[in-house]
N, CA and C of each residue as an Amber inpcrd file, in Angstrom:
protein
   171
 154.0470000 -43.2000000 -21.1820000 152.6780000 -42.7300000 -21.1030000
 152.0410000 -43.2500000 -19.8170000 151.2640000 -42.4090000 -19.1570000
 150.6430000 -42.7920000 -17.8870000 149.4550000 -43.7190000 -18.1300000
 149.3800000 -44.7540000 -17.3170000 148.2590000 -45.6920000 -17.4020000
 147.7180000 -45.9280000 -15.9900000 146.4200000 -46.2420000 -15.8570000
 145.8850000 -46.5130000 -14.5270000 146.4670000 -47.7930000 -13.9360000
 146.6480000 -47.8160000 -12.6320000 147.2220000 -48.9750000 -11.9610000
 146.2230000 -50.1180000 -11.8570000 144.9550000 -49.7730000 -11.5990000
 143.9400000 -50.8050000 -11.4310000 142.7190000 -50.4680000 -12.2640000
 141.9390000 -51.4640000 -12.5720000 140.7220000 -51.2640000 -13.3370000
 139.6930000 -50.5110000 -12.4870000 139.0320000 -49.5410000 -13.1090000
 137.9810000 -48.7970000 -12.4180000 136.7220000 -49.6540000 -12.3450000
 136.1080000 -49.6840000 -11.1830000 134.9100000 -50.5110000 -11.0070000
 133.7340000 -49.9350000 -11.7840000 132.7580000 -50.7980000 -12.0760000
 131.5610000 -50.3540000 -12.7990000 130.7890000 -49.3150000 -12.0020000
 130.7510000 -49.4870000 -10.6890000 130.0350000 -48.5300000  -9.8450000
 130.6450000 -47.1390000  -9.9120000 131.9780000 -47.0730000  -9.8410000
 132.6690000 -45.7830000  -9.9070000 132.4680000 -45.1470000 -11.2820000
 132.5400000 -45.9580000 -12.3210000 132.3290000 -45.4540000 -13.6760000
 130.9130000 -44.9130000 -13.8300000 129.9210000 -45.6540000 -13.3410000
 128.5310000 -45.2200000 -13.4570000 128.2640000 -43.9590000 -12.6440000
 128.9020000 -43.8680000 -11.4900000 128.7480000 -42.6830000 -10.6500000
 129.2920000 -41.4480000 -11.3650000 130.4510000 -41.5900000 -11.9810000
 131.0650000 -40.4850000 -12.7130000 130.1870000 -40.0760000 -13.8910000
 129.6470000 -41.0500000 -14.5950000 128.7840000 -40.7740000 -15.7440000
 127.5020000 -40.0670000 -15.3050000 126.9000000 -40.5040000 -14.2100000
 125.6610000 -39.8980000 -13.7120000 125.9060000 -38.4500000 -13.2940000
 127.0440000 -38.1780000 -12.6900000 127.3800000 -36.8120000 -12.2820000
 127.5390000 -35.9220000 -13.5070000 128.1760000 -36.4290000 -14.5400000
 128.3720000 -35.6820000 -15.7750000 127.0330000 -35.3540000 -16.4260000
 126.1130000 -36.3430000 -16.4450000 124.7870000 -36.1290000 -17.0110000
 123.9970000 -35.1080000 -16.2040000 124.1120000 -35.1590000 -14.8760000
 123.3760000 -34.2350000 -14.0110000 123.8410000 -32.7940000 -14.2320000
 125.1450000 -32.6100000 -14.4280000 125.6620000 -31.2640000 -14.6840000
 125.1040000 -30.7210000 -15.9890000 124.9850000 -31.5600000 -17.0060000
 124.4540000 -31.1220000 -18.2930000 122.9870000 -30.7360000 -18.1610000
 122.2360000 -31.5070000 -17.4040000 120.8160000 -31.2080000 -17.2020000
 120.6360000 -29.8830000 -16.4720000 121.4460000 -29.6350000 -15.4560000
 121.3600000 -28.3890000 -14.6980000 121.7160000 -27.1910000 -15.5750000
 122.7240000 -27.3350000 -16.4120000 123.1360000 -26.2480000 -17.2980000
 122.0430000 -25.9420000 -18.3240000 121.3970000 -26.9730000 -18.8450000
 120.3190000 -26.7760000 -19.8110000 119.1310000 -26.0680000 -19.1620000
 118.8030000 -26.4550000 -17.9400000 117.6970000 -25.8200000 -17.2230000
 117.9830000 -24.3450000 -16.9630000 119.2230000 -24.0280000 -16.5880000
 119.6070000 -22.6480000 -16.3290000 119.5520000 -21.8180000 -17.6140000
 120.0180000 -22.3780000 -18.7230000 119.9970000 -21.6720000 -20.0020000
 118.5620000 -21.3880000 -20.4380000 117.6740000 -22.3450000 -20.2460000
 116.2720000 -22.1570000 -20.6000000 115.6410000 -21.0620000 -19.7500000
 115.9560000 -21.0500000 -18.4680000 115.4270000 -20.0410000 -17.5640000
 115.8940000 -18.6410000 -17.9550000 117.1780000 -18.5140000 -18.2710000
 117.7130000 -17.2170000 -18.6810000 117.0800000 -16.7810000 -19.9990000
 116.9200000 -17.7080000 -20.9260000 116.2930000 -17.3870000 -22.2060000
 114.8620000 -16.9000000 -22.0340000 114.1060000 -17.5420000 -21.1660000
 112.7340000 -17.1140000 -20.9080000 112.7060000 -15.7250000 -20.2730000
 113.6470000 -15.4500000 -19.3640000 113.7070000 -14.1470000 -18.7150000
 114.0110000 -13.0480000 -19.7300000 114.9260000 -13.3210000 -20.6500000
 115.2810000 -12.3290000 -21.6620000 114.0900000 -12.0580000 -22.5690000
 113.4020000 -13.1010000 -22.9960000 112.2700000 -12.9130000 -23.9000000
 111.1020000 -12.1960000 -23.2380000 110.8980000 -12.4110000 -21.9600000
 109.7810000 -11.7760000 -21.2720000 110.1320000 -10.3740000 -20.7710000
 111.4180000 -10.0050000 -20.8150000 111.8300000  -8.6820000 -20.3560000
 112.0880000  -8.6070000 -18.8670000 112.1140000  -9.7250000 -18.1760000
 112.3530000  -9.7370000 -16.7320000 113.8120000 -10.0260000 -16.3910000
 114.6980000  -9.9400000 -17.3550000 116.0980000 -10.3080000 -17.1410000
 116.7740000  -9.3600000 -16.1700000 117.4350000  -9.9240000 -15.1600000
 118.1920000  -9.1480000 -14.1900000 119.4890000  -9.8890000 -13.8910000
 120.5220000  -9.1390000 -13.5390000 121.7520000  -9.7620000 -13.0960000
 122.7820000  -9.9940000 -14.1790000 122.4760000  -9.6810000 -15.4130000
 123.4700000  -9.7940000 -16.4620000 123.1510000  -8.7920000 -17.5620000
 124.1290000  -8.5070000 -18.4100000 123.9840000  -7.5160000 -19.4590000
 124.0730000  -8.2280000 -20.7970000 123.1720000  -7.9050000 -21.6960000
 123.2390000  -8.4720000 -23.0330000 123.0560000  -7.3440000 -24.0370000
 123.7400000  -7.4000000 -25.1680000 123.6980000  -6.2960000 -26.1370000
 122.3720000  -6.2440000 -26.8950000 121.9190000  -5.0400000 -27.1640000
 120.7170000  -4.8350000 -27.9710000 121.1200000  -3.9570000 -29.1440000
 120.9230000  -4.4580000 -30.3510000 121.2450000  -3.6860000 -31.5470000
 120.0950000  -2.7340000 -31.8320000 120.3950000  -1.4280000 -31.8600000
 119.3590000  -0.4370000 -32.1030000 118.8890000  -0.4730000 -33.5480000
 119.7630000  -0.8910000 -34.4730000 119.4030000  -0.9710000 -35.8790000
 118.2670000  -1.9660000 -36.1080000 118.3080000  -3.0880000 -35.4130000
 117.2960000  -4.1280000 -35.5900000 115.9480000  -3.7210000 -35.0030000
 115.9520000  -2.9650000 -33.9210000 114.6960000  -2.5750000 -33.2920000
 113.9590000  -1.5270000 -34.1100000 114.6930000  -0.7010000 -34.8490000
 114.0710000   0.3450000 -35.6600000 113.5920000  -0.1670000 -37.0010000
 114.1260000  -1.2300000 -37.4910000 113.8020000  -1.7400000 -38.8290000
 112.4430000  -2.3660000 -38.8820000
């Protein structure tokens, strides 16, 4: 089984963790923006299905 040769420093570990957190924050912000665009009817650049049965009911 592969094992690391040397211990990873705290700085490198913290840097990796901060990058991971930043990616999650950016993804959440983008999802919120897309959701707001869909609800307001200003959505452009992607296709989402609309069920005609639900709109008529």
